[in-house]
C-alpha positions as CSV (number, residue, x, y, z in Angstrom):
1,M,0.0,0.0,0.0
2,K,1.3,3.4,-1.0
3,I,0.6,6.5,1.2
4,L,1.0,10.2,0.5
5,L,2.0,12.0,3.7
6,L,1.6,15.8,3.8
7,E,3.1,17.2,7.1
8,D,5.3,20.2,7.5
9,E,6.6,19.5,11.0
10,Y,9.9,17.6,10.3
11,S,10.1,15.4,13.4
12,L,6.5,14.3,13.2
13,R,6.8,13.6,9.4
14,I,9.8,11.4,10.0
15,S,8.2,9.6,12.9
16,I,5.1,8.8,10.9
17,K,7.1,7.7,7.9
18,E,9.4,5.4,9.9
19,F,6.4,3.9,11.8
20,L,4.4,3.2,8.7
21,E,7.4,1.8,6.8
22,E,8.0,-0.7,9.6
23,L,4.5,-1.9,8.8
24,D,5.4,-2.4,5.1
25,F,3.7,0.7,3.8
26,E,5.4,2.8,1.1
27,V,5.4,6.4,2.1
28,D,6.1,9.5,0.1
29,C,6.5,12.6,2.2
30,F,5.7,16.3,1.4
31,S,5.9,19.4,3.5
32,N,4.3,21.7,0.8
33,G,0.7,21.3,-0.4
34,D,1.5,22.3,-3.9
35,D,4.1,19.5,-4.2
36,A,1.7,17.0,-2.7
37,Y,-1.1,18.1,-5.1
38,D,1.2,17.5,-8.1
39,A,2.2,14.1,-6.8
40,V,-1.4,12.9,-6.6
41,Y,-1.6,13.2,-10.3
42,S,1.7,11.5,-11.1
43,V,1.7,8.5,-8.6
44,H,-0.9,6.0,-7.6
45,Y,-1.7,6.4,-3.8
46,D,-4.0,4.2,-1.7
47,V,-4.4,6.7,1.2
48,L,-3.7,10.4,1.7
49,L,-2.6,11.6,5.2
50,L,-3.0,15.4,5.2
51,D,-2.0,18.1,7.6
52,V,-4.1,21.3,7.1
53,N,-1.8,24.2,7.9
54,V,1.1,23.7,5.5
55,P,3.0,26.0,3.1
56,G,1.4,26.4,-0.3
57,M,-2.0,24.9,-0.9
58,N,-3.4,23.9,2.5
59,G,-4.8,20.4,3.2
60,F,-8.5,21.5,2.8
61,E,-7.8,23.2,-0.5
62,L,-5.8,20.2,-1.8
63,L,-8.5,17.7,-1.0
64,K,-11.3,19.8,-2.3
65,S,-9.4,20.4,-5.6
66,I,-8.8,16.7,-6.3
67,R,-12.3,15.7,-5.2
68,D,-13.6,18.3,-7.8
69,D,-11.5,16.5,-10.4
70,G,-13.1,13.1,-9.4
71,V,-10.2,11.7,-7.5
72,K,-11.6,9.4,-4.8
73,I,-8.5,8.3,-2.9
74,P,-9.5,8.0,0.8
75,A,-8.0,10.8,2.9
76,I,-7.4,11.4,6.6
77,F,-6.8,14.8,8.1
78,M,-4.2,15.1,10.8
79,T,-4.4,18.5,12.5
80,S,-4.4,20.4,15.8
81,L,-7.5,22.3,14.7
82,T,-10.3,21.6,17.1
83,Q,-13.1,23.9,16.2
84,M,-16.3,22.3,15.0
85,R,-16.2,24.5,11.8
86,D,-12.8,23.0,11.1
87,F,-14.2,19.5,11.3
88,E,-17.1,20.5,9.1
89,E,-14.8,22.0,6.5
90,G,-12.7,18.9,6.5
91,Y,-15.6,16.6,5.9
92,K,-17.1,18.9,3.3
93,A,-13.7,18.8,1.5
94,G,-14.2,15.0,1.2
95,C,-12.1,13.4,4.0
96,C,-12.9,10.0,5.4
97,D,-11.6,10.6,8.9
98,Y,-10.1,13.3,11.1
99,I,-7.4,12.7,13.7
100,R,-6.4,15.3,16.3
101,K,-2.8,16.1,17.1
102,P,-1.1,14.9,19.2
103,F,-2.0,11.3,18.5
104,D,-0.6,7.9,19.1
105,L,0.9,6.3,16.0
106,M,-1.0,3.1,16.8
107,E,-4.2,5.1,16.6
108,L,-3.2,6.3,13.1
109,Q,-2.6,2.7,12.0
110,L,-6.1,1.7,13.3
111,R,-7.7,4.6,11.5
112,I,-5.9,3.8,8.2
113,A,-7.1,0.2,8.5
114,Q,-10.7,1.3,9.1
115,V,-10.7,3.7,6.2
116,C,-9.3,1.0,3.9
117,K,-11.9,-1.5,5.0
118,S,-14.8,1.0,4.4
119,F,-13.5,2.3,1.1
120,Y,-12.0,-0.7,-0.6
121,F,-14.1,-3.6,0.8
122,K,-17.5,-1.9,0.1
123,N,-17.0,-2.1,-3.7
124,S,-15.5,-5.6,-3.8
125,E,-17.4,-8.7,-2.8
126,L,-14.8,-11.3,-3.9
127,L,-11.2,-11.0,-2.9
128,E,-8.8,-13.3,-4.9
129,L,-6.2,-14.4,-2.5
130,G,-4.3,-16.7,-4.9
131,E,-4.5,-20.2,-6.5
132,G,-8.3,-20.6,-6.1
133,L,-8.5,-19.2,-2.6
134,V,-11.3,-16.6,-2.4
135,Y,-12.8,-14.5,0.4
136,D,-16.4,-13.2,-0.1
137,T,-16.7,-10.0,1.9
138,A,-20.4,-9.8,1.5
139,K,-20.9,-13.3,3.0
140,S,-17.8,-13.3,5.2
141,Q,-17.0,-16.6,3.7
142,L,-13.7,-18.2,2.7
143,S,-13.6,-20.8,-0.1
144,Y,-11.0,-22.8,-2.1
145,K,-11.9,-23.8,-5.7
146,G,-15.6,-23.4,-4.8
147,E,-15.6,-25.3,-1.6
148,E,-16.1,-23.4,1.7
149,I,-13.4,-23.5,4.3
150,V,-15.0,-23.6,7.7
151,L,-13.4,-21.3,10.2
152,S,-13.9,-20.7,13.9
153,K,-15.1,-17.3,14.9
154,T,-11.6,-16.4,16.1
155,E,-9.9,-17.7,13.0
156,H,-12.4,-15.7,10.9
157,D,-11.7,-12.5,12.9
158,I,-8.0,-13.0,12.5
159,L,-8.4,-13.4,8.7
160,E,-10.5,-10.3,8.5
161,V,-8.0,-8.2,10.4
162,L,-5.2,-9.4,8.1
163,L,-7.2,-8.5,5.0
164,R,-8.2,-5.2,6.4
165,Y,-4.6,-4.2,6.9
166,K,-3.9,-4.3,3.2
167,E,-0.3,-5.6,2.6
168,Q,1.0,-4.4,5.9
169,T,2.3,-6.2,9.0
170,V,-0.2,-6.7,11.8
171,S,1.3,-6.8,15.3
172,I,0.1,-8.9,18.2
173,T,-1.0,-5.7,19.8
174,I,-3.3,-4.9,16.9
175,F,-4.9,-8.4,17.1
176,Q,-5.5,-7.9,20.8
177,D,-7.1,-4.5,20.2
178,E,-9.2,-5.4,17.2
179,I,-10.4,-8.9,18.2
180,W,-10.4,-9.1,21.9
181,G,-10.3,-5.5,23.0
182,E,-8.0,-6.4,25.9
183,Y,-4.7,-8.1,26.7
184,V,-4.5,-11.7,25.6
185,D,-1.4,-13.9,26.0
186,P,0.6,-13.5,22.7
187,A,1.3,-17.3,22.7
188,N,-2.5,-18.0,22.6
189,I,-2.8,-15.5,19.7
190,R,0.0,-17.2,17.8
191,V,-1.7,-20.6,18.3
192,Q,-4.9,-19.3,16.8
193,I,-3.0,-17.8,13.8
194,N,-1.2,-21.1,13.3
195,N,-4.6,-23.0,13.4
196,L,-5.8,-20.7,10.7
197,R,-2.7,-21.2,8.6
198,K,-3.1,-25.0,8.8
199,K,-6.6,-24.7,7.3
200,L,-5.5,-22.7,4.3
201,P,-4.5,-24.7,1.2
202,V,-2.4,-21.7,0.0
203,D,0.4,-20.2,2.2
204,I,-0.8,-16.6,2.2
205,I,0.0,-15.6,5.8
206,K,3.6,-14.8,6.3
207,N,5.4,-14.3,9.7
208,R,7.6,-11.3,10.0
209,R,9.7,-12.4,12.9
210,G,9.6,-10.0,15.8
211,V,7.1,-7.7,14.0
212,G,3.9,-9.6,13.2
213,Y,1.9,-11.2,10.4
214,I,1.0,-10.2,6.9
215,I,-1.0,-11.3,3.9
216,E,1.0,-10.4,0.8
217,R,-1.2,-10.0,-2.3
């Protein structure tokens, strides 16, 4: 997944970039809105992360301009603006989400995942996972060459989390937050993941040692 990051504060920009690259995102960074605007039309991006108050075209202006041109890339505003009129302007410009500074980087990861699920899954019922393995998002059903693969609730939840985090590594902490909502022994989570992997006729779940798990597709 490729992300455009518009943020003029150097230390925050680098922190976000390094964090997301650890999760296997590709990140192009910009500190000027005009440069970011030009990049949208020359590179394919899956998500836009936009600060508002930046040199050149501000984040609101950038998003409104590309929306007027029919560009539908999901966008998240990251800003310290807190007035309701600012939120209203952001959503009118066409953003999918709005995150207030300062924020935890893990929260940013969760919001990116949710935006991707809402934007990319809603228009796609069948996800081809390779070699006849298909996930039907409308029915929440996994099948191989037309035959359903029966999963437990936890195995199904794990698969959905991995698919939601498109081509990025999912940490044990993310599994805890997204599935259980509380601390769960990491060893138990790994057992559940291994149980799911044993049921899959295609080896799509990769273990990034010390980081987490990823579906590469």
